[in-house]
C-alpha positions as MATLAB code, in Angstrom:
seq = 'MISTSDLEQLAEIELQKDEEEQGNSPAYPVAPSSGNACEDKSHPYYDVARHGILQVTGDDKYGRKLIIFSSCCMPPSHQLNHHRLLEYLKYTLDQYVESDYTVVYFHYGLRSINKPSLRWLRDAYREFDRKYKKNLKTLYVVHPTNFIKVIWNIFKPVISHKFGKKLTYVNYLAELREHLNYDQLIIPPAVLRHDEELRAAQKGGPPPPAKVPPPRPPLPTQQFGVSLQYIREKNNNTLIPPVMFQTVSYLKLKGLKTEGIFRRSARVQLIKDIQKLYNQGKPVIFDQYSDVHVPAVILKTFLRELPEPVLTFTVYNQIQELTKVESSLRVSRCKRIMESLPEHNFIVVKYLVCFLHMVSQESISNKMSSSNLACVFGVNLAWPPQGTVSLSAISPLNMFTELLIEHYHTIFSSRCPPQQVLP';
ca = [
     129.524   86.853  112.053;
     126.289   85.282  110.759;
     126.583   83.832  107.239;
     124.150   84.650  104.450;
     122.757   81.102  104.484;
     122.102   81.363  108.240;
     120.327   84.685  107.695;
     118.205   83.143  104.945;
     117.223   80.328  107.290;
     116.453   82.877  110.007;
     114.264   84.805  107.548;
     112.243   81.651  106.859;
     111.800   81.075  110.602;
     110.646   84.663  111.135;
     108.165   84.385  108.264;
     106.742   81.223  109.811;
     106.349   83.095  113.095;
     104.489   85.848  111.258;
     102.132   83.255  109.779;
     101.487   81.703  113.190;
     100.662   85.134  114.646;
      98.302   85.736  111.706;
      96.710   82.337  112.243;
      93.142   83.651  112.069;
      93.754   85.315  108.722;
      92.892   83.622  105.424;
      95.430   81.038  104.275;
      95.459   82.648  100.862;
      95.829   86.325  100.096;
      92.563   88.154   99.618;
      91.972   89.603   96.160;
      91.377   93.347   96.006;
      88.032   94.842   95.225;
      87.452   95.029   91.490;
      87.584   98.825   91.544;
      91.285   98.727   92.478;
      92.411   95.955   90.143;
      93.070   96.311   86.435;
      90.058   95.127   84.435;
      91.474   96.013   81.019;
      92.264   92.662   79.403;
      94.292   94.423   76.705;
      96.794   95.617   79.315;
     100.231   94.185   78.367;
     100.599   92.809   81.900;
      96.978   91.995   82.612;
      97.952   88.590   84.074;
      99.745   90.450   86.886;
      97.864   93.763   87.002;
      94.496   92.062   87.555;
      95.533   91.153   91.116;
      95.805   94.811   92.197;
      99.254   94.304   93.746;
     100.441   97.693   92.483;
      98.529  100.974   92.643;
      99.392  104.544   91.656;
      97.217  106.930   93.659;
      98.189  110.413   92.607;
     100.713  112.408   94.663;
     101.774  112.582   98.278;
     101.591  115.850  100.246;
     104.862  117.012   98.739;
     103.897  116.589   95.091;
     105.634  113.230   94.568;
     103.958  110.418   92.661;
     102.706  107.795   95.129;
     103.088  104.095   94.285;
     101.677  101.362   96.536;
     102.707   97.692   96.678;
     100.365   95.397   98.661;
     101.743   91.971   99.617;
      98.316   90.696  100.654;
      97.142   90.971   97.036;
      99.809   88.576   95.785;
      98.325   85.170   94.913;
     100.150   81.897   95.692;
     103.442   81.636   93.813;
     102.194   78.922   91.473;
      99.517   81.361   90.252;
     101.875   84.294   89.623;
     104.878   84.485   87.331;
     107.360   86.462   89.432;
     109.480   87.282   86.391;
     106.385   88.919   84.881;
     105.793   90.707   88.191;
     109.274   92.229   87.974;
     108.666   93.306   84.373;
     105.319   94.818   85.384;
     106.960   96.759   88.231;
     109.502   98.194   85.802;
     106.822   98.908   83.188;
     104.816  100.905   85.759;
     107.754  102.717   87.314;
     109.138  103.670   83.893;
     106.175  106.032   83.562;
     107.129  107.957   86.711;
     110.826  107.580   87.583;
     111.872  110.719   85.727;
     110.028  112.614   88.479;
     110.410  112.360   92.246;
     108.261  109.561   93.640;
     107.402  107.732   96.871;
     106.712  104.031   97.454;
     104.480  102.573  100.185;
     104.989   98.857  100.816;
     102.230   97.098  102.785;
     104.055   94.084  104.192;
     101.084   92.368  105.820;
      99.940   89.302  103.876;
     103.357   88.100  102.741;
     103.494   84.362  103.472;
     105.544   81.335  102.509;
     102.893   80.482   99.950;
     103.146   83.750   98.004;
     106.552   85.247   98.744;
     109.114   85.608   95.944;
     112.441   83.848   96.418;
     115.464   85.646   97.844;
     117.115   85.204   94.461;
     114.199   87.105   92.896;
     114.669   89.904   95.432;
     118.369   90.113   94.584;
     117.610   90.183   90.865;
     114.981   92.863   91.448;
     117.423   95.083   93.357;
     119.957   94.741   90.541;
     117.314   95.389   87.857;
     116.273   98.605   89.552;
     119.369  100.555   88.645;
     120.204  104.201   89.348;
     117.408  105.390   87.052;
     114.847  103.977   89.493;
     116.678  104.723   92.749;
     117.747  108.304   92.046;
     114.305  109.942   92.267;
     112.826  107.592   94.877;
     112.538  109.927   97.855;
     111.046  107.639  100.509;
     110.210  103.949  100.847;
     107.613  103.471  103.596;
     107.506   99.898  104.908;
     104.182   99.524  106.717;
     103.737   96.923  109.497;
     107.347   95.659  109.385;
     108.152   92.386  111.140;
     111.407   90.696  112.113;
     111.333   89.040  108.688;
     111.815   92.451  107.054;
     114.708   93.276  109.351;
     116.431   89.949  108.615;
     115.970   90.478  104.865;
     117.461   93.946  105.249;
     120.550   92.432  106.915;
     120.904   89.924  104.065;
     120.913   92.712  101.493;
     122.866   95.259  103.538;
     126.204   94.490  101.817;
     124.793   95.409   98.395;
     122.521   98.300   99.427;
     124.070  101.748   99.245;
     124.064  103.954  102.332;
     122.201  106.633  100.367;
     119.411  104.213   99.441;
     119.255  102.901  103.012;
     118.460  106.401  104.298;
     115.295  106.426  102.191;
     113.765  103.550  104.167;
     111.138  104.474  106.790;
     109.410  101.906  108.992;
     105.753  102.630  109.761;
     104.239  100.589  112.605;
     100.669  101.909  112.357;
      98.699  103.356  109.459;
      97.963  106.552  111.391;
     101.664  107.453  111.144;
     101.236  107.895  107.382;
      98.871  110.852  107.877;
     101.755  113.209  108.512;
     103.308  112.530  105.125;
     100.571  111.320  102.755;
      97.025  112.210  101.766;
      95.802  109.327  103.886;
      92.185  109.422  102.740;
      93.319  108.976   99.147;
      95.394  105.858   99.856;
      94.212  102.551   98.427;
      94.578  100.320  101.493;
      93.451   96.683  101.182;
      90.760   95.744  103.744;
      93.036   93.010  105.133;
      95.688   95.628  105.952;
      93.102   97.854  107.662;
      91.916   94.936  109.805;
      95.483   93.994  110.699;
      96.197   97.572  111.765;
      93.130   97.560  114.031;
      94.277   94.295  115.608;
      97.760   95.711  116.239;
      96.369   98.829  117.880;
      93.975   96.756  119.979;
      96.835   94.528  121.149;
      98.945   97.564  121.977;
      96.239   99.064  124.187;
      94.963   95.788  125.571;
      91.476   96.669  124.396;
      89.520   97.793  121.337;
      91.519   99.980  118.947;
      91.185  103.699  119.574;
      89.935  105.785  116.672;
      92.673  107.214  114.507;
      93.515  110.745  115.557;
      92.068  113.166  113.068;
      92.029  116.838  114.025;
      88.528  118.358  114.021;
      87.834  120.567  111.012;
      88.344  124.265  111.608;
      86.617  127.056  109.708;
      88.948  128.462  107.037;
      90.584  131.825  107.474;
      89.228  134.658  105.296;
      92.656  134.656  103.608;
      92.809  130.861  103.187;
      94.118  129.717   99.795;
      94.788  125.975  100.207;
      92.101  123.387  100.870;
      89.161  125.685  100.066;
      86.958  125.885   96.979;
      87.528  128.112   93.954;
      84.276  129.859   94.825;
      85.486  130.610   98.372;
      88.769  132.044   97.059;
      86.912  134.144   94.515;
      84.524  135.580   97.113;
      87.358  136.452   99.521;
      89.578  138.007   96.838;
      87.408  140.751   95.327;
      85.811  138.413   92.786;
      89.205  137.569   91.241;
      88.680  134.669   88.844;
      92.217  133.251   88.807;
      93.214  132.148   92.333;
      96.180  134.207   93.613;
      98.351  131.108   94.152;
      97.857  130.011   90.557;
      98.315  133.519   89.150;
     101.525  134.166   91.098;
     103.148  130.759   90.463;
     102.287  130.776   86.765;
     103.490  134.367   86.347;
     106.792  133.554   88.038;
     107.326  130.316   86.129;
     106.465  131.955   82.807;
     109.159  134.523   83.494;
     111.865  132.292   84.981;
     110.996  128.626   84.587;
     109.874  127.887   81.029;
     113.246  126.487   79.981;
     114.141  124.766   83.255;
     114.821  121.085   82.620;
     112.397  118.823   84.455;
     110.129  121.651   85.602;
     107.184  120.166   87.578;
     109.084  116.883   87.989;
     111.116  117.809   91.041;
     109.989  118.141   94.636;
     111.119  120.731   97.169;
     111.908  120.686  100.876;
     108.813  119.590  102.756;
     109.035  122.192  105.512;
     109.608  124.964  102.986;
     106.398  124.073  101.122;
     104.467  124.022  104.409;
     105.893  127.422  105.357;
     104.889  128.952  102.008;
     101.378  127.478  102.289;
     101.113  129.050  105.738;
     102.155  132.439  104.352;
      99.497  132.226  101.650;
      96.806  131.093  104.091;
      97.614  133.981  106.414;
      97.430  136.493  103.588;
     101.134  137.334  103.780;
     103.260  138.078  100.689;
     105.233  135.280   99.046;
     108.377  136.306   97.171;
     109.672  133.328   95.182;
     112.977  135.019   94.290;
     114.145  134.678   97.873;
     114.034  130.860   97.677;
     116.454  130.660   94.716;
     114.728  127.528   93.401;
     112.337  127.630   90.461;
     110.977  124.199   91.459;
     109.402  125.711   94.600;
     106.599  127.623   92.806;
     106.098  124.578   90.545;
     105.451  122.378   93.606;
     103.216  125.048   95.157;
     101.048  125.116   92.007;
     100.629  121.310   92.010;
      99.905  121.343   95.743;
      97.230  124.009   95.313;
      95.432  121.968   92.645;
      95.702  118.759   94.633;
      94.249  120.278   97.821;
      91.110  121.717   96.221;
      88.010  120.106   97.828;
      86.657  119.520   94.309;
      89.038  119.175   91.354;
      89.350  122.124   89.036;
      87.707  120.014   86.284;
      84.828  119.233   88.717;
      83.551  115.789   89.700;
      80.919  115.929   86.958;
      83.233  115.197   84.043;
      85.327  112.446   85.667;
      83.341  109.559   84.160;
      83.367  111.236   80.727;
      87.160  111.437   80.902;
      87.343  107.737   81.808;
      85.325  106.896   78.700;
      87.799  108.684   76.421;
      89.797  105.532   75.677;
      86.685  104.023   74.073;
      86.359  106.930   71.642;
      87.887  106.563   68.175;
      91.263  108.320   68.029;
      90.199  110.809   65.338;
      87.239  111.956   67.479;
      89.005  112.386   70.816;
      89.935  116.060   70.422;
      86.331  117.013   69.632;
      85.180  114.929   72.618;
      87.637  116.815   74.857;
      86.310  120.087   73.481;
      82.747  119.043   74.300;
      83.740  118.056   77.841;
      85.481  121.386   78.409;
      82.548  123.373   77.069;
      80.287  121.651   79.598;
      82.234  123.109   82.545;
      80.831  125.977   84.628;
      82.241  129.273   83.380;
      84.493  129.908   86.377;
      86.084  126.458   86.165;
      86.498  126.819   82.409;
      88.315  130.149   82.836;
      90.689  128.708   85.455;
      91.422  125.546   83.443;
      91.946  127.537   80.237;
      94.418  129.808   82.049;
      96.349  126.813   83.420;
      96.367  124.786   80.194;
      97.415  127.831   78.169;
     100.466  128.072   80.422;
     101.178  124.324   80.209;
     100.988  124.620   76.418;
     103.682  127.319   76.647;
     105.813  124.978   78.741;
     105.402  122.171   76.208;
     106.512  124.503   73.421;
     109.896  124.742   75.168;
     110.290  120.957   75.514;
     113.601  120.927   73.627;
     115.065  122.807   76.604;
     112.901  121.676   79.523;
     112.251  118.054   78.389;
     108.580  118.500   79.343;
     106.463  117.490   76.358;
     102.687  117.558   76.547;
     102.847  113.845   77.389;
     105.286  114.395   80.269;
     103.229  117.287   81.616;
     100.094  115.140   81.430;
     101.735  112.473   83.617;
     102.371  115.153   86.239;
      99.090  117.083   86.052;
      96.474  114.488   85.070;
      95.740  113.254   88.595;
      95.802  116.834   89.920;
      93.078  118.040   87.549;
      90.430  115.347   88.074;
      89.586  112.584   90.536;
      86.416  110.669   91.457;
      83.952  112.018   94.061;
      84.402  108.831   96.102;
      87.571  106.850   96.644;
      90.841  107.445   94.844;
      92.212  107.347   91.324;
      93.046  103.708   90.588;
      95.956  102.620   88.426;
      93.634  101.732   85.543;
      92.070  105.228   85.684;
      95.356  107.067   85.242;
      95.791  106.274   81.541;
      92.578  108.029   80.396;
      93.311  110.964   82.736;
      96.771  111.383   81.227;
      95.412  110.985   77.694;
      92.783  113.663   78.305;
      95.317  116.072   79.833;
      97.801  115.507   77.020;
      95.135  116.299   74.420;
      94.169  119.488   76.280;
      97.783  120.681   76.231;
      98.693  119.476   72.737;
      95.505  120.822   71.107;
      95.006  123.837   73.354;
      93.974  126.235   70.584;
      91.494  123.813   68.988;
      89.837  122.828   72.270;
      89.627  126.226   73.955;
      89.442  128.851   71.212;
      85.684  128.661   70.544;
      84.713  129.617   74.100;
      86.012  133.025   75.167;
      84.144  134.300   78.251;
      84.210  138.099   78.588;
      86.043  137.802   81.936;
      88.676  135.298   80.772;
      92.292  135.861   81.762;
      95.311  134.334   80.023;
      98.912  134.132   81.255;
];
């Protein structure tokens, strides 16, 4: 039986092999583009966050918060306090661990010069107690090497079988498309280049283009992945999309007091099957699934798959500026932003936020305050026209959403379109 010290030595050898194979790559990790790194110098962990090692990019296809760790963004060890890195990881995860979440770990770029010690890894595993592990649904390790497998063997005695089942190795980026909103991922350029090199080596030639199915025209009954305008035109000019109306109606009746509503995921295949029913114009009866979290996930999925967010691209930059507005003026700024929306979007958002306000009013039972709801819905209501929501952009999105829910009556009461519908 191989001893732990022998395994540690083997891990070092494997890491050196990785470095030799990556010989043409920069000796030092490449810093992320400024758009993906934290530029807020008041951030409590700015010294770590500024490197862009950690990103939160909204949700995966199943409604779980998506957190990305990029090894290639880690600077040399003498430039990064690894104890602070661990604190920063916990600080970030603390905002999301009450809900189901997914982690993507980009291994490429980890070298002797920037890797944490094995002792740090052990401490990190112990620090991340059941609170962090319970709602982690999948850990995707992208571009694994023998080093990863040796490390796994070192930690195997202390890693629970249940946690081990959450680990998924991903050899090529294209494999993530099945599970994640790939185009919304924040992938460092160095990782993209490495993936191309791996695919080229596999084929013995230039890398083939990633397989992306050609776009197909939507069905007349399509509900997911089409615009609000398209749904309205195909549903007798109905202003509230059927998916939203039916999920909200069901949840209002049977889910308002459910603890953790909107924080739990549902079986992946079940969500796909229900989406298919909706897209084919077939009836969906939520009672038959005996799980109130199913319609909650369907509602989040519907919002997330809109081609343009329900709040429109136009107001995204205004929302990002909210943190610069004096606290006492933020509600009136939110009101002004909402009143600038096209009427149809305003009606849909008002309907949704009215319902979320109802949910927040039952927070003693469901534990979903306006702040908790904002953490779930913020990234599903607005995102930039290009790229993805960066970690630094999430705070103003959540603040804006929380104010909408908390001050629903103040923000929405002055605009009452004749066609408005409320839950």
